[in-house]
C-alpha positions as CSV (number, residue, x, y, z in Angstrom):
1,M,-0.1,0.0,0.1
2,T,2.7,2.3,0.4
3,A,4.2,2.0,-2.8
4,V,1.0,2.7,-4.2
5,A,0.7,6.0,-2.0
6,V,4.2,6.8,-3.2
7,T,3.5,6.5,-6.9
8,V,0.4,8.6,-6.6
9,T,2.1,11.2,-4.9
10,V,4.9,11.5,-7.5
11,L,2.4,11.5,-10.3
12,L,0.1,14.3,-8.5
13,A,3.3,16.2,-7.8
14,L,4.4,15.9,-11.6
15,A,0.9,17.0,-12.7
16,G,1.3,19.8,-10.3
17,A,4.5,20.6,-11.9
18,L,3.3,20.6,-15.4
19,T,0.3,22.7,-14.7
20,L,2.3,25.4,-12.8
21,T,4.6,25.6,-15.9
22,R,1.7,26.1,-18.1
23,I,0.2,28.8,-15.8
24,I,3.8,30.6,-16.0
25,R,4.2,30.3,-19.8
26,G,0.7,30.2,-21.2
27,P,0.6,32.3,-24.4
28,S,-3.1,33.5,-23.5
29,I,-5.1,34.4,-20.5
30,L,-7.6,31.5,-21.4
31,D,-4.8,28.8,-21.4
32,R,-3.8,30.3,-17.7
33,A,-7.5,30.3,-16.9
34,V,-7.6,26.5,-17.7
35,A,-4.5,25.5,-16.1
36,T,-5.8,27.1,-13.0
37,D,-8.8,24.9,-13.3
38,V,-6.7,21.8,-13.8
39,L,-4.4,22.8,-10.9
40,L,-7.3,22.9,-8.5
41,A,-8.5,19.6,-10.1
42,V,-5.0,18.4,-9.0
43,V,-5.4,19.6,-5.4
44,V,-8.7,18.0,-5.0
45,A,-7.4,14.8,-6.4
46,A,-4.4,15.0,-3.8
47,I,-6.9,15.8,-1.0
48,A,-9.2,12.9,-1.6
49,T,-6.4,10.7,-2.0
50,E,-5.1,11.6,1.4
51,A,-8.7,11.2,2.8
52,A,-8.9,7.7,1.4
53,Y,-5.3,6.8,2.5
54,S,-5.9,8.0,6.0
55,R,-9.5,6.7,6.1
56,D,-10.6,10.1,7.3
57,A,-13.7,11.6,6.1
58,T,-13.3,15.2,7.4
59,A,-11.8,16.4,4.3
60,L,-15.3,15.9,2.4
61,P,-16.6,19.6,3.0
62,V,-13.2,21.0,1.6
63,L,-13.5,18.9,-1.5
64,V,-17.3,20.1,-2.0
65,V,-16.2,23.8,-1.4
66,L,-13.2,23.4,-4.0
67,A,-15.4,21.7,-6.5
68,I,-17.7,24.3,-6.3
69,L,-15.2,27.2,-6.5
70,G,-13.7,25.4,-9.6
71,F,-17.1,25.0,-11.4
72,V,-17.8,28.8,-10.5
73,S,-14.5,30.1,-11.6
74,S,-14.7,28.4,-14.7
75,V,-18.0,29.7,-15.8
76,S,-16.9,33.2,-14.5
77,V,-13.7,32.9,-17.2
78,A,-15.9,31.5,-20.2
79,R,-18.4,34.3,-19.7
80,F,-15.8,37.0,-19.5
81,A,-13.9,35.7,-22.6
82,A,-17.2,35.4,-24.4
83,R,-18.0,39.2,-23.7
84,K,-14.4,40.2,-24.6
85,S,-14.2,38.2,-27.7
86,P,-14.3,40.4,-31.0
87,K,-17.3,39.5,-33.6
């Protein structure tokens, strides 16, 4: 079980690092917004993995709030981009 936890931790850290690279080097603001949403999904996956590994359900409200935050931010960025796009 420890090998699985280490493997998942390494993969999530790699995904977070690659996502941070896209946030920093993104050519447009929409690329950065999508990368931020992906980073939030990686954080949610990391918290959920830790909760499953420790068999502790106290992190569930945090996961729900982060999921709602990710959805609202994605919708807000999409509406902002649709309003600012040239016709």
